[in-house]
Rosetta silent file (secondary structure, phi, psi, omega in degrees, C-alpha in Angstrom):
SEQUENCE: MNPTQFVPQPGHSISGIEAVRTALHQYLAFKGTLTMETTYLIESGDTALLRGKWLLRGSGPDCQPVELRGNSIEILRRQNDGSRRFVIDHPLGAE
SCORE:     score description
SCORE:     0.000 S_00000001
   1 L     0.000  125.279  168.897 -143.041 -178.893  -65.233 S_00000001
   2 L   -90.198  125.242 -171.973 -139.917 -176.891  -65.542 S_00000001
   3 L   -87.760   22.361  178.826 -137.537 -178.656  -67.736 S_00000001
   4 L  -110.366  120.261 -177.970 -134.316 -177.182  -66.271 S_00000001
   5 E  -130.453  133.323  170.861 -132.525 -179.110  -63.496 S_00000001
   6 E  -128.447  148.641  178.163 -128.986 -178.410  -62.008 S_00000001
   7 E  -122.660   89.306 -173.212 -127.273 -180.352  -59.365 S_00000001
   8 E   -72.980  -20.317  172.898 -124.735 -178.052  -57.815 S_00000001
   9 E  -154.156  152.486 -178.333 -123.815 -180.663  -55.217 S_00000001
  10 L   -49.498  126.641  175.750 -124.640 -184.297  -54.514 S_00000001
  11 L    93.579   -4.155 -167.322 -127.944 -184.563  -53.067 S_00000001
  12 E  -127.411  108.761 -179.287 -129.036 -181.009  -53.905 S_00000001
  13 E  -126.921  136.447  178.053 -131.018 -180.280  -57.030 S_00000001
  14 E  -118.148  149.183  178.221 -132.539 -176.923  -58.244 S_00000001
  15 E  -113.590  151.514  172.242 -135.098 -176.129  -60.981 S_00000001
  16 L    97.811  143.925 -177.234 -135.789 -173.263  -63.191 S_00000001
  17 H   -60.061  -50.419 -170.648 -133.600 -171.081  -65.409 S_00000001
  18 H   -59.048  -48.326 -172.121 -133.389 -168.223  -62.809 S_00000001
  19 H   -70.265  -29.888  175.120 -132.354 -170.509  -60.019 S_00000001
  20 H   -64.861  -48.110 -176.890 -129.789 -172.220  -62.279 S_00000001
  21 H   -59.062  -44.262  176.453 -128.449 -168.900  -63.348 S_00000001
  22 H   -56.925  -49.449 -170.770 -127.971 -167.893  -59.617 S_00000001
  23 H   -67.181  -35.319 -177.565 -126.299 -171.181  -58.759 S_00000001
  24 H   -73.093  -15.481 -172.435 -123.739 -170.790  -61.754 S_00000001
  25 H   -70.699  -20.144  178.690 -122.700 -167.248  -60.534 S_00000001
  26 H   -74.156  -22.510  178.018 -120.535 -168.947  -57.871 S_00000001
  27 H   -82.645  -45.068 -169.783 -118.425 -170.512  -60.833 S_00000001
  28 H   -70.320  -20.324  178.548 -118.436 -167.265  -62.766 S_00000001
  29 L   -66.563  -24.404  178.432 -116.975 -165.359  -59.707 S_00000001
  30 L   -67.608  -24.160  179.149 -113.670 -167.235  -60.325 S_00000001
  31 L    61.142   44.214 -174.346 -113.360 -165.354  -63.599 S_00000001
  32 L  -110.739 -158.410  176.613 -111.633 -168.334  -65.109 S_00000001
  33 E  -120.706  134.397 -179.915 -111.554 -170.649  -67.962 S_00000001
  34 E  -106.181  121.529  176.280 -113.736 -173.690  -68.392 S_00000001
  35 E  -110.344  134.423  174.901 -112.534 -176.727  -70.446 S_00000001
  36 E  -137.005  140.905 -176.780 -114.961 -179.415  -71.114 S_00000001
  37 E  -132.736  124.917  179.527 -114.455 -182.769  -72.920 S_00000001
  38 E   -81.869  118.177 -179.866 -117.383 -185.061  -73.898 S_00000001
  39 E  -104.084   -8.936  178.996 -116.297 -188.631  -73.164 S_00000001
  40 E  -152.864  143.709  175.657 -119.645 -190.372  -73.915 S_00000001
  41 E  -158.291  127.967  168.338 -122.727 -189.387  -76.041 S_00000001
  42 E  -132.388  131.928 -174.011 -125.800 -191.287  -76.916 S_00000001
  43 E  -109.717  139.934  174.189 -128.664 -189.889  -78.821 S_00000001
  44 E  -136.649   97.740  178.218 -132.334 -190.798  -79.026 S_00000001
  45 L    74.514 -120.347 -176.007 -134.533 -188.572  -81.208 S_00000001
  46 L   -98.257    2.300  176.540 -134.188 -185.031  -79.870 S_00000001
  47 E  -109.431  144.120 -176.742 -132.619 -186.118  -76.489 S_00000001
  48 E  -130.911  137.632  172.205 -128.982 -186.685  -75.851 S_00000001
  49 E  -102.394  123.310  179.703 -127.180 -188.254  -72.872 S_00000001
  50 E  -128.275  143.950  161.683 -123.611 -186.948  -72.326 S_00000001
  51 E  -108.489  138.348 -175.487 -120.807 -187.817  -69.950 S_00000001
  52 E  -158.380  169.316  179.207 -117.856 -185.471  -69.692 S_00000001
  53 E  -115.907  134.812  174.025 -114.880 -184.197  -67.828 S_00000001
  54 E  -131.874  154.783 -178.654 -114.524 -180.512  -66.944 S_00000001
  55 E  -141.883  123.391 -178.933 -111.919 -178.311  -65.510 S_00000001
  56 E  -122.859  126.696  176.885 -112.380 -174.661  -64.330 S_00000001
  57 E  -112.509  121.960  176.600 -109.229 -172.597  -63.615 S_00000001
  58 E  -161.900 -158.409  178.197 -109.594 -169.200  -62.081 S_00000001
  59 E  -121.449  148.321  179.013 -108.834 -167.006  -59.035 S_00000001
  60 L   -85.923  177.550  173.531 -110.504 -166.919  -55.728 S_00000001
  61 L   -57.217  -17.937  177.345 -111.492 -163.584  -53.829 S_00000001
  62 L  -102.390   22.086  175.820 -107.985 -163.502  -52.448 S_00000001
  63 L    58.852   18.044  174.112 -106.514 -163.690  -55.944 S_00000001
  64 L   -91.058  154.479 -177.517 -105.072 -167.275  -55.283 S_00000001
  65 E   -73.566  141.289  173.360 -105.524 -169.790  -58.068 S_00000001
  66 E  -127.874  130.822  175.910 -108.547 -172.084  -57.929 S_00000001
  67 E  -125.459  126.889 -178.143 -109.015 -175.194  -59.754 S_00000001
  68 E  -121.735  146.455  175.861 -112.204 -177.121  -59.754 S_00000001
  69 E  -159.451  153.639  179.984 -112.828 -180.348  -61.814 S_00000001
  70 E  -156.592  173.062  170.186 -115.453 -183.006  -62.203 S_00000001
  71 E  -125.223  123.982 -161.857 -116.894 -185.730  -64.281 S_00000001
  72 E  -115.298  157.069  176.395 -120.410 -184.719  -65.362 S_00000001
  73 E  -120.609  131.254  177.359 -123.654 -186.221  -66.593 S_00000001
  74 E  -143.371  147.761  175.475 -125.998 -184.093  -68.719 S_00000001
  75 E  -121.868  133.560  175.506 -129.201 -184.699  -70.600 S_00000001
  76 E  -125.115  154.964  178.955 -129.892 -182.153  -73.434 S_00000001
  77 E  -125.783  139.119 -176.351 -132.838 -181.701  -75.733 S_00000001
  78 E   -79.075  142.548 -178.392 -132.660 -180.349  -79.306 S_00000001
  79 L   -95.002  175.368 -176.821 -134.579 -177.135  -79.853 S_00000001
  80 L   -62.599  -33.642 -178.723 -136.626 -176.044  -82.855 S_00000001
  81 L   -82.735    1.757  174.898 -133.643 -174.101  -84.208 S_00000001
  82 L    98.056  -16.859  173.549 -131.442 -177.092  -84.083 S_00000001
  83 L   -64.429  171.798  176.134 -129.451 -176.076  -80.921 S_00000001
  84 E  -120.803  141.556  174.045 -129.436 -178.088  -77.695 S_00000001
  85 E  -119.916  137.475 -179.398 -130.544 -177.038  -74.278 S_00000001
  86 E   -65.701  137.433  174.653 -129.590 -178.588  -71.087 S_00000001
  87 E  -101.924  -42.334  174.729 -132.557 -180.361  -69.357 S_00000001
  88 E  -141.294  132.303  175.993 -130.405 -181.814  -66.443 S_00000001
  89 E  -128.876  120.587 -176.297 -126.834 -180.876  -65.622 S_00000001
  90 E  -126.640   90.564 -168.765 -125.082 -182.836  -62.962 S_00000001
  91 L   -61.183  -33.056 -173.451 -121.422 -181.480  -62.870 S_00000001
  92 L  -119.065   28.933 -173.591 -120.383 -184.301  -60.469 S_00000001
  93 L   -83.500    3.779  176.501 -122.800 -187.031  -61.415 S_00000001
  94 L  -117.264   12.014 -179.658 -120.167 -189.366  -62.849 S_00000001
  95 L   -68.202    0.000    0.000 -117.809 -189.195  -59.812 S_00000001
């Protein structure tokens, strides 16, 4: 089982670090600023459920301003070094 899932759009889920990295390149192409706010957090052992709001401001290929936003749901797992890693990231899961 690959523990990394990303839902780039409702009804479409991808798995694996490389697939997620590829999907995230569409956001990186805006060369913008991502702001995130956690609005809900519950922890159980090494697992955490988060709900948040995010805003990405950047520029499209035509240099026009682009603004994307959403309400997300994520599940994170604590790593041996104390950091957390996304297990499931659903950027629009709380819409």
